[in-house]
N, CA, C and O atoms as CSV, one atom per row, in Angstrom:
chain,resi,resn,atom,element,x,y,z
A,1,ARG,N,N,0.815,-1.187,0.000
A,1,ARG,CA,C,0.000,0.000,0.000
A,1,ARG,C,C,0.862,1.255,0.000
A,1,ARG,O,O,0.580,2.208,-0.727
A,2,ALA,N,N,1.897,1.255,0.804
A,2,ALA,CA,C,2.805,2.386,0.865
A,2,ALA,C,C,3.491,2.587,-0.467
A,2,ALA,O,O,3.699,3.720,-0.902
A,3,GLU,N,N,3.850,1.472,-1.125
A,3,GLU,CA,C,4.483,1.578,-2.435
A,3,GLU,C,C,3.523,2.179,-3.447
A,3,GLU,O,O,3.920,2.997,-4.276
A,4,ALA,N,N,2.284,1.782,-3.382
A,4,ALA,CA,C,1.279,2.312,-4.311
A,4,ALA,C,C,1.090,3.795,-4.072
A,4,ALA,O,O,0.975,4.569,-5.022
A,5,ALA,N,N,1.057,4.198,-2.807
A,5,ALA,CA,C,0.897,5.615,-2.475
A,5,ALA,C,C,2.119,6.387,-2.928
A,5,ALA,O,O,2.013,7.489,-3.467
A,6,GLU,N,N,3.312,5.777,-2.697
A,6,GLU,CA,C,4.543,6.425,-3.111
A,6,GLU,C,C,4.586,6.557,-4.632
A,6,GLU,O,O,5.025,7.583,-5.151
A,7,GLN,N,N,4.139,5.540,-5.340
A,7,GLN,CA,C,4.103,5.580,-6.810
A,7,GLN,C,C,3.129,6.647,-7.271
A,7,GLN,O,O,3.384,7.373,-8.232
A,8,LYS,N,N,2.007,6.729,-6.565
A,8,LYS,CA,C,1.003,7.739,-6.915
A,8,LYS,C,C,1.585,9.131,-6.713
A,8,LYS,O,O,1.370,10.023,-7.534
A,9,ILE,N,N,2.323,9.319,-5.617
A,9,ILE,CA,C,2.953,10.610,-5.340
A,9,ILE,C,C,3.959,10.938,-6.443
A,9,ILE,O,O,4.009,12.071,-6.921
A,10,MET,N,N,4.749,9.963,-6.841
A,10,MET,CA,C,5.730,10.175,-7.894
A,10,MET,C,C,5.047,10.521,-9.219
A,10,MET,O,O,5.499,11.393,-9.962
A,11,ASP,N,N,3.955,9.819,-9.491
A,11,ASP,CA,C,3.211,10.111,-10.722
A,11,ASP,C,C,2.652,11.536,-10.686
A,11,ASP,O,O,2.699,12.269,-11.674
A,12,ILE,N,N,2.123,11.903,-9.518
A,12,ILE,CA,C,1.556,13.256,-9.371
A,12,ILE,C,C,2.671,14.299,-9.489
A,12,ILE,O,O,2.491,15.337,-10.124
A,13,GLU,N,N,3.833,14.013,-8.867
A,13,GLU,CA,C,4.959,14.944,-8.963
A,13,GLU,C,C,5.421,15.089,-10.417
A,13,GLU,O,O,5.732,16.189,-10.873
A,14,GLU,N,N,5.461,13.965,-11.135
A,14,GLU,CA,C,5.853,13.996,-12.550
A,14,GLU,C,C,4.836,14.804,-13.349
A,14,GLU,O,O,5.202,15.613,-14.202
A,15,GLU,N,N,3.574,14.579,-13.068
A,15,GLU,CA,C,2.514,15.320,-13.755
A,15,GLU,C,C,2.605,16.806,-13.424
A,15,GLU,O,O,2.414,17.661,-14.289
A,16,LEU,N,N,2.901,17.103,-12.146
A,16,LEU,CA,C,3.063,18.491,-11.713
A,16,LEU,C,C,4.252,19.129,-12.421
A,16,LEU,O,O,4.198,20.298,-12.802
A,17,LYS,N,N,5.323,18.362,-12.595
A,17,LYS,CA,C,6.503,18.856,-13.305
A,17,LYS,C,C,6.149,19.182,-14.754
A,17,LYS,O,O,6.546,20.226,-15.272
A,18,VAL,N,N,5.402,18.291,-15.409
A,18,VAL,CA,C,4.983,18.515,-16.807
A,18,VAL,C,C,4.071,19.729,-16.889
A,18,VAL,O,O,4.204,20.546,-17.800
A,19,VAL,N,N,3.141,19.851,-15.939
A,19,VAL,CA,C,2.238,21.008,-15.920
A,19,VAL,C,C,3.039,22.289,-15.709
A,19,VAL,O,O,2.743,23.309,-16.332
A,20,GLY,N,N,4.038,22.251,-14.851
A,20,GLY,CA,C,4.908,23.409,-14.602
A,20,GLY,C,C,5.663,23.805,-15.867
A,20,GLY,O,O,5.780,24.989,-16.184
A,21,GLN,N,N,6.172,22.809,-16.584
A,21,GLN,CA,C,6.877,23.087,-17.830
A,21,GLN,C,C,5.927,23.693,-18.873
A,21,GLN,O,O,6.269,24.638,-19.584
A,22,ASN,N,N,4.727,23.115,-18.935
A,22,ASN,CA,C,3.729,23.640,-19.874
A,22,ASN,C,C,3.367,25.086,-19.528
A,22,ASN,O,O,3.222,25.938,-20.405
A,23,LEU,N,N,3.226,25.337,-18.219
A,23,LEU,CA,C,2.901,26.686,-17.758
A,23,LEU,C,C,4.026,27.651,-18.120
A,23,LEU,O,O,3.767,28.770,-18.563
A,24,GLN,N,N,5.259,27.227,-17.933
A,24,GLN,CA,C,6.409,28.064,-18.260
A,24,GLN,C,C,6.446,28.348,-19.768
A,24,GLN,O,O,6.714,29.471,-20.196
A,25,THR,N,N,6.172,27.312,-20.556
A,25,THR,CA,C,6.135,27.487,-22.012
A,25,THR,C,C,5.035,28.471,-22.398
A,25,THR,O,O,5.236,29.326,-23.260
A,26,LEU,N,N,3.875,28.349,-21.761
A,26,LEU,CA,C,2.774,29.266,-22.046
A,26,LEU,C,C,3.119,30.698,-21.640
A,26,LEU,O,O,2.769,31.648,-22.341
A,27,GLU,N,N,3.801,30.847,-20.513
A,27,GLU,CA,C,4.192,32.183,-20.066
A,27,GLU,C,C,5.169,32.824,-21.048
A,27,GLU,O,O,5.060,34.009,-21.360
A,28,VAL,N,N,6.129,32.026,-21.535
A,28,VAL,CA,C,7.082,32.541,-22.523
A,28,VAL,C,C,6.334,32.930,-23.804
A,28,VAL,O,O,6.595,33.979,-24.393
A,29,GLY,N,N,5.410,32.075,-24.221
A,29,GLY,CA,C,4.606,32.372,-25.410
A,29,GLY,C,C,3.774,33.629,-25.208
A,29,GLY,O,O,3.621,34.432,-26.128
A,30,GLU,N,N,3.239,33.798,-24.008
A,30,GLU,CA,C,2.437,34.978,-23.708
A,30,GLU,C,C,3.295,36.242,-23.780
A,30,GLU,O,O,2.869,37.265,-24.316
A,31,GLU,N,N,4.502,36.155,-23.236
A,31,GLU,CA,C,5.405,37.307,-23.272
A,31,GLU,C,C,5.728,37.687,-24.715
A,31,GLU,O,O,5.733,38.865,-25.073
A,32,LYS,N,N,5.997,36.672,-25.536
A,32,LYS,CA,C,6.290,36.932,-26.947
A,32,LYS,C,C,5.078,37.559,-27.638
A,32,LYS,O,O,5.208,38.487,-28.436
A,33,THR,N,N,3.908,37.034,-27.313
A,33,THR,CA,C,2.678,37.562,-27.912
A,33,THR,C,C,2.455,39.006,-27.483
A,33,THR,O,O,2.058,39.838,-28.299
A,34,ILE,N,N,2.702,39.307,-26.234
A,34,ILE,CA,C,2.539,40.683,-25.740
A,34,ILE,C,C,3.512,41.611,-26.450
A,34,ILE,O,O,3.144,42.718,-26.845
A,35,LYS,N,N,4.766,41.158,-26.616
A,35,LYS,CA,C,5.765,41.981,-27.307
A,35,LYS,C,C,5.357,42.212,-28.766
A,35,LYS,O,O,5.493,43.321,-29.283
A,36,ARG,N,N,4.857,41.164,-29.423
A,36,ARG,CA,C,4.405,41.311,-30.814
A,36,ARG,C,C,3.227,42.267,-30.897
A,36,ARG,O,O,3.143,43.088,-31.811
A,37,GLU,N,N,2.314,42.153,-29.931
A,37,GLU,CA,C,1.149,43.035,-29.907
A,37,GLU,C,C,1.577,44.488,-29.694
A,37,GLU,O,O,1.068,45.393,-30.355
A,38,GLU,N,N,2.512,44.706,-28.772
A,38,GLU,CA,C,3.008,46.062,-28.526
A,38,GLU,C,C,3.681,46.621,-29.775
A,38,GLU,O,O,3.481,47.781,-30.135
A,39,LYS,N,N,4.484,45.779,-30.432
A,39,LYS,CA,C,5.151,46.211,-31.660
A,39,LYS,C,C,4.119,46.536,-32.739
A,39,LYS,O,O,4.248,47.523,-33.462
A,40,SER,N,N,3.103,45.697,-32.832
A,40,SER,CA,C,2.048,45.938,-33.818
A,40,SER,C,C,1.320,47.251,-33.521
A,40,SER,O,O,1.008,48.015,-34.434
A,41,GLN,N,N,1.055,47.505,-32.245
A,41,GLN,CA,C,0.393,48.763,-31.860
A,41,GLN,C,C,1.260,49.961,-32.232
A,41,GLN,O,O,0.760,50.966,-32.737
A,42,GLU,N,N,2.568,49.845,-31.979
A,42,GLU,CA,C,3.479,50.933,-32.354
A,42,GLU,C,C,3.471,51.156,-33.861
A,42,GLU,O,O,3.454,52.296,-34.325
A,43,GLU,N,N,3.483,50.067,-34.622
A,43,GLU,CA,C,3.460,50.172,-36.079
A,43,GLU,C,C,2.159,50.819,-36.546
A,43,GLU,O,O,2.160,51.645,-37.459
A,44,ILE,N,N,1.060,50.441,-35.917
A,44,ILE,CA,C,-0.234,51.029,-36.279
A,44,ILE,C,C,-0.225,52.528,-36.008
A,44,ILE,O,O,-0.655,53.317,-36.850
A,45,LEU,N,N,0.264,52.922,-34.833
A,45,LEU,CA,C,0.338,54.346,-34.500
A,45,LEU,C,C,1.233,55.094,-35.486
A,45,LEU,O,O,0.908,56.199,-35.920
A,46,ASP,N,N,2.355,54.484,-35.830
A,46,ASP,CA,C,3.276,55.108,-36.786
A,46,ASP,C,C,2.608,55.258,-38.154
A,46,ASP,O,O,2.728,56.299,-38.800
A,47,LEU,N,N,1.909,54.220,-38.586
A,47,LEU,CA,C,1.228,54.277,-39.886
A,47,LEU,C,C,0.099,55.309,-39.884
A,47,LEU,O,O,-0.106,56.011,-40.875
A,48,VAL,N,N,-0.626,55.398,-38.777
A,48,VAL,CA,C,-1.692,56.403,-38.666
A,48,VAL,C,C,-1.083,57.804,-38.742
A,48,VAL,O,O,-1.618,58.685,-39.415
A,49,TYR,N,N,0.039,58.001,-38.045
A,49,TYR,CA,C,0.728,59.296,-38.084
A,49,TYR,C,C,1.177,59.622,-39.514
A,49,TYR,O,O,0.985,60.740,-39.992
A,50,LYS,N,N,1.774,58.638,-40.189
A,50,LYS,CA,C,2.227,58.848,-41.567
A,50,LYS,C,C,1.048,59.144,-42.485
A,50,LYS,O,O,1.153,59.992,-43.371
A,51,LEU,N,N,-0.068,58.458,-42.283
A,51,LEU,CA,C,-1.257,58.692,-43.087
A,51,LEU,C,C,-1.760,60.119,-42.901
A,51,LEU,O,O,-2.071,60.805,-43.875
A,52,LYS,N,N,-1.838,60.563,-41.646
A,52,LYS,CA,C,-2.307,61.928,-41.377
A,52,LYS,C,C,-1.364,62.953,-41.986
A,52,LYS,O,O,-1.805,63.959,-42.543
A,53,ARG,N,N,-0.051,62.694,-41.878
A,53,ARG,CA,C,0.930,63.604,-42.491
A,53,ARG,C,C,0.755,63.652,-44.004
A,53,ARG,O,O,0.813,64.722,-44.610
A,54,SER,N,N,0.543,62.489,-44.608
A,54,SER,CA,C,0.352,62.425,-46.061
A,54,SER,C,C,-0.925,63.143,-46.475
A,54,SER,O,O,-0.946,63.858,-47.476
A,55,GLU,N,N,-1.989,62.949,-45.702
A,55,GLU,CA,C,-3.242,63.641,-46.006
A,55,GLU,C,C,-3.060,65.155,-45.913
A,55,GLU,O,O,-3.571,65.903,-46.746
A,56,TYR,N,N,-2.325,65.598,-44.890
A,56,TYR,CA,C,-2.076,67.033,-44.720
A,56,TYR,C,C,-1.273,67.570,-45.909
A,56,TYR,O,O,-1.598,68.619,-46.465
A,57,ARG,N,N,-0.219,66.836,-46.292
A,57,ARG,CA,C,0.585,67.277,-47.436
A,57,ARG,C,C,-0.262,67.304,-48.707
A,57,ARG,O,O,-0.102,68.198,-49.538
A,58,GLY,N,N,-1.154,66.338,-48.862
A,58,GLY,CA,C,-2.040,66.322,-50.025
A,58,GLY,C,C,-2.954,67.535,-50.044
A,58,GLY,O,O,-3.159,68.152,-51.089
A,59,GLU,N,N,-3.506,67.876,-48.876
A,59,GLU,CA,C,-4.374,69.055,-48.786
A,59,GLU,C,C,-3.597,70.328,-49.111
A,59,GLU,O,O,-4.095,71.214,-49.805
A,60,GLN,N,N,-2.360,70.406,-48.593
A,60,GLN,CA,C,-1.528,71.580,-48.877
A,60,GLN,C,C,-1.210,71.660,-50.362
A,60,GLN,O,O,-1.229,72.744,-50.945
A,61,ALA,N,N,-0.923,70.537,-50.966
A,61,ALA,CA,C,-0.619,70.515,-52.403
A,61,ALA,C,C,-1.834,70.964,-53.214
A,61,ALA,O,O,-1.697,71.718,-54.178
A,62,GLU,N,N,-3.016,70.503,-52.824
A,62,GLU,CA,C,-4.231,70.915,-53.523
A,62,GLU,C,C,-4.445,72.416,-53.409
A,62,GLU,O,O,-4.825,73.063,-54.385
A,63,MET,N,N,-4.204,72.978,-52.223
A,63,MET,CA,C,-4.360,74.422,-52.039
A,63,MET,C,C,-3.335,75.183,-52.885
A,63,MET,O,O,-3.651,76.219,-53.470
A,64,ASN,N,N,-2.106,74.661,-52.946
A,64,ASN,CA,C,-1.081,75.294,-53.772
A,64,ASN,C,C,-1.470,75.255,-55.246
A,64,ASN,O,O,-1.273,76.231,-55.971
A,65,ILE,N,N,-2.013,74.145,-55.679
A,65,ILE,CA,C,-2.459,74.020,-57.075
A,65,ILE,C,C,-3.556,75.038,-57.361
A,65,ILE,O,O,-3.545,75.687,-58.407
A,66,GLN,N,N,-4.495,75.180,-56.443
A,66,GLN,CA,C,-5.567,76.156,-56.641
A,66,GLN,C,C,-5.009,77.573,-56.722
A,66,GLN,O,O,-5.423,78.360,-57.574
A,67,ARG,N,N,-4.068,77.897,-55.834
A,67,ARG,CA,C,-3.452,79.246,-55.869
A,67,ARG,C,C,-2.709,79.457,-57.181
A,67,ARG,O,O,-2.795,80.523,-57.792
A,68,LEU,N,N,-1.973,78.420,-57.612
A,68,LEU,CA,C,-1.230,78.543,-58.867
A,68,LEU,C,C,-2.171,78.682,-60.058
A,68,LEU,O,O,-1.881,79.428,-60.993
A,69,ASN,N,N,-3.284,77.978,-60.032
A,69,ASN,CA,C,-4.257,78.105,-61.122
A,69,ASN,C,C,-4.840,79.513,-61.174
A,69,ASN,O,O,-5.046,80.063,-62.255
A,70,VAL,N,N,-5.105,80.093,-60.005
A,70,VAL,CA,C,-5.601,81.474,-59.952
A,70,VAL,C,C,-4.541,82.406,-60.518
A,70,VAL,O,O,-4.853,83.309,-61.295
A,71,ARG,N,N,-3.292,82.190,-60.130
A,71,ARG,CA,C,-2.197,83.044,-60.625
A,71,ARG,C,C,-2.035,82.886,-62.132
A,71,ARG,O,O,-1.816,83.874,-62.833
A,72,ILE,N,N,-2.137,81.664,-62.639
A,72,ILE,CA,C,-2.047,81.430,-64.082
A,72,ILE,C,C,-3.157,82.192,-64.796
A,72,ILE,O,O,-2.912,82.836,-65.817
A,73,ASP,N,N,-4.365,82.125,-64.269
A,73,ASP,CA,C,-5.486,82.862,-64.869
A,73,ASP,C,C,-5.204,84.361,-64.890
A,73,ASP,O,O,-5.499,85.036,-65.875
A,74,GLN,N,N,-4.628,84.886,-63.796
A,74,GLN,CA,C,-4.296,86.309,-63.728
A,74,GLN,C,C,-3.234,86.670,-64.769
A,74,GLN,O,O,-3.354,87.682,-65.458
A,75,VAL,N,N,-2.204,85.845,-64.878
A,75,VAL,CA,C,-1.131,86.110,-65.838
A,75,VAL,C,C,-1.664,86.035,-67.263
A,75,VAL,O,O,-1.308,86.860,-68.106
A,76,GLU,N,N,-2.514,85.053,-67.535
A,76,GLU,CA,C,-3.102,84.940,-68.869
A,76,GLU,C,C,-3.960,86.163,-69.196
A,76,GLU,O,O,-3.938,86.669,-70.318
A,77,ALA,N,N,-4.713,86.629,-68.201
A,77,ALA,CA,C,-5.537,87.827,-68.411
A,77,ALA,C,C,-4.647,89.038,-68.648
A,77,ALA,O,O,-4.931,89.852,-69.527
A,78,ASP,N,N,-3.565,89.168,-67.868
A,78,ASP,CA,C,-2.626,90.274,-68.064
A,78,ASP,C,C,-1.982,90.202,-69.441
A,78,ASP,O,O,-1.834,91.225,-70.109
A,79,LEU,N,N,-1.598,89.007,-69.872
A,79,LEU,CA,C,-0.984,88.814,-71.183
A,79,LEU,C,C,-1.946,89.216,-72.294
A,79,LEU,O,O,-1.551,89.881,-73.251
A,80,LEU,N,N,-3.189,88.820,-72.171
A,80,LEU,CA,C,-4.192,89.174,-73.172
A,80,LEU,C,C,-4.373,90.695,-73.221
A,80,LEU,O,O,-4.482,91.284,-74.297
A,81,GLY,N,N,-4.404,91.317,-72.039
A,81,GLY,CA,C,-4.517,92.782,-71.988
A,81,GLY,C,C,-3.342,93.452,-72.679
A,81,GLY,O,O,-3.520,94.421,-73.417
A,82,GLU,N,N,-2.127,92.931,-72.440
A,82,GLU,CA,C,-0.941,93.501,-73.081
A,82,GLU,C,C,-0.979,93.283,-74.590
A,82,GLU,O,O,-0.559,94.153,-75.353
A,83,LYS,N,N,-1.477,92.133,-75.023
A,83,LYS,CA,C,-1.604,91.880,-76.466
A,83,LYS,C,C,-2.559,92.894,-77.103
A,83,LYS,O,O,-2.302,93.401,-78.195
A,84,TYR,N,N,-3.661,93.180,-76.408
A,84,TYR,CA,C,-4.608,94.182,-76.927
A,84,TYR,C,C,-3.949,95.561,-76.999
A,84,TYR,O,O,-4.173,96.308,-77.952
A,85,LYS,N,N,-3.139,95.897,-75.997
A,85,LYS,CA,C,-2.440,97.186,-75.997
A,85,LYS,C,C,-1.473,97.256,-77.176
A,85,LYS,O,O,-1.418,98.260,-77.886
A,86,ILE,N,N,-0.703,96.170,-77.376
A,86,ILE,CA,C,0.245,96.131,-78.494
A,86,ILE,C,C,-0.489,96.250,-79.818
A,86,ILE,O,O,-0.045,96.957,-80.723
A,87,LYS,N,N,-1.614,95.556,-79.927
A,87,LYS,CA,C,-2.420,95.625,-81.166
A,87,LYS,C,C,-2.897,97.052,-81.382
A,87,LYS,O,O,-2.865,97.542,-82.511
A,88,LYS,N,N,-3.336,97.727,-80.336
A,88,LYS,CA,C,-3.824,99.107,-80.458
A,88,LYS,C,C,-2.699,100.029,-80.877
A,88,LYS,O,O,-2.874,100.871,-81.757
A,89,VAL,N,N,-1.515,99.870,-80.235
A,89,VAL,CA,C,-0.365,100.699,-80.602
A,89,VAL,C,C,0.023,100.432,-82.051
A,89,VAL,O,O,0.325,101.363,-82.798
A,90,SER,N,N,0.015,99.168,-82.446
A,90,SER,CA,C,0.361,98.813,-83.823
A,90,SER,C,C,-0.645,99.422,-84.800
A,90,SER,O,O,-0.255,99.965,-85.833
A,91,ASP,N,N,-1.923,99.336,-84.479
A,91,ASP,CA,C,-2.961,99.929,-85.342
A,91,ASP,C,C,-2.791,101.443,-85.418
A,91,ASP,O,O,-2.895,102.035,-86.492
A,92,ASP,N,N,-2.526,102.066,-84.259
A,92,ASP,CA,C,-2.316,103.522,-84.240
A,92,ASP,C,C,-1.105,103.896,-85.074
A,92,ASP,O,O,-1.149,104.875,-85.819
A,93,LEU,N,N,-0.029,103.138,-84.964
A,93,LEU,CA,C,1.181,103.401,-85.724
A,93,LEU,C,C,0.919,103.241,-87.222
A,93,LEU,O,O,1.375,104.051,-88.029
A,94,ASN,N,N,0.189,102.203,-87.581
A,94,ASN,CA,C,-0.169,102.013,-88.994
A,94,ASN,C,C,-0.998,103.187,-89.490
A,94,ASN,O,O,-0.825,103.652,-90.617
A,95,GLN,N,N,-1.888,103.654,-88.652
A,95,GLN,CA,C,-2.726,104.797,-89.031
A,95,GLN,C,C,-1.864,106.044,-89.235
A,95,GLN,O,O,-2.086,106.816,-90.168
A,96,VAL,N,N,-0.881,106.231,-88.354
A,96,VAL,CA,C,0.028,107.378,-88.492
A,96,VAL,C,C,0.816,107.270,-89.791
A,96,VAL,O,O,0.970,108.260,-90.507
A,97,PHE,N,N,1.316,106.073,-90.101
A,97,PHE,CA,C,2.052,105.890,-91.355
A,97,PHE,C,C,1.153,106.154,-92.554
A,97,PHE,O,O,1.554,106.805,-93.518
A,98,ASP,N,N,-0.085,105.630,-92.478
A,98,ASP,CA,C,-1.032,105.870,-93.570
A,98,ASP,C,C,-1.297,107.374,-93.711
A,98,ASP,O,O,-1.351,107.891,-94.827
A,99,ASP,N,N,-1.460,108.070,-92.591
A,99,ASP,CA,C,-1.699,109.513,-92.622
A,99,ASP,C,C,-0.496,110.242,-93.225
A,99,ASP,O,O,-0.660,111.180,-94.006
A,100,MET,N,N,0.711,109.807,-92.859
A,100,MET,CA,C,1.915,110.434,-93.396
A,100,MET,C,C,2.034,110.207,-94.896
A,100,MET,O,O,2.428,111.105,-95.641
A,101,ILE,N,N,1.692,109.003,-95.330
A,101,ILE,CA,C,1.747,108.696,-96.754
A,101,ILE,C,C,0.720,109.542,-97.496
A,101,ILE,O,O,1.002,110.088,-98.563
A,102,ASN,N,N,-0.467,109.641,-96.921
A,102,ASN,CA,C,-1.535,110.418,-97.565
A,102,ASN,C,C,-1.192,111.910,-97.609
A,102,ASN,O,O,-1.575,112.603,-98.551
A,103,LEU,N,N,-0.493,112.396,-96.623
A,103,LEU,CA,C,-0.088,113.801,-96.597
A,103,LEU,C,C,0.979,114.098,-97.633
A,103,LEU,O,O,1.001,115.178,-98.223
A,104,SER,N,N,1.847,113.153,-97.848
A,104,SER,CA,C,2.936,113.365,-98.786
A,104,SER,C,C,2.514,113.186,-100.222
A,104,SER,O,O,3.257,113.560,-101.130
A,105,VAL,N,N,1.363,112.636,-100.452
A,105,VAL,CA,C,0.910,112.396,-101.824
A,105,VAL,C,C,0.213,113.563,-102.382
A,105,VAL,O,O,-0.231,113.527,-103.529
């Protein structure tokens, strides 16, 4: 009977040892999982930050494009105005030449 009890104790101790090893393995796995999760969270935060920065730069670029388009329209309008002025001066000059020719004839 004592031998059976002693064998039972040894079996229980062996089982306890295996359970302890399994628990230790699970704890190590849990630590690794926590570290991976923390790293993943950091990566997510970094990606969110990069996304917001990219969105901001995109908005700034769009505003710059709009300002440049307005400036292009202004320059084109100014150029057209100058072309009309040159045309008027050219027409006036032609008229003066025609008048001079007519006077000399």
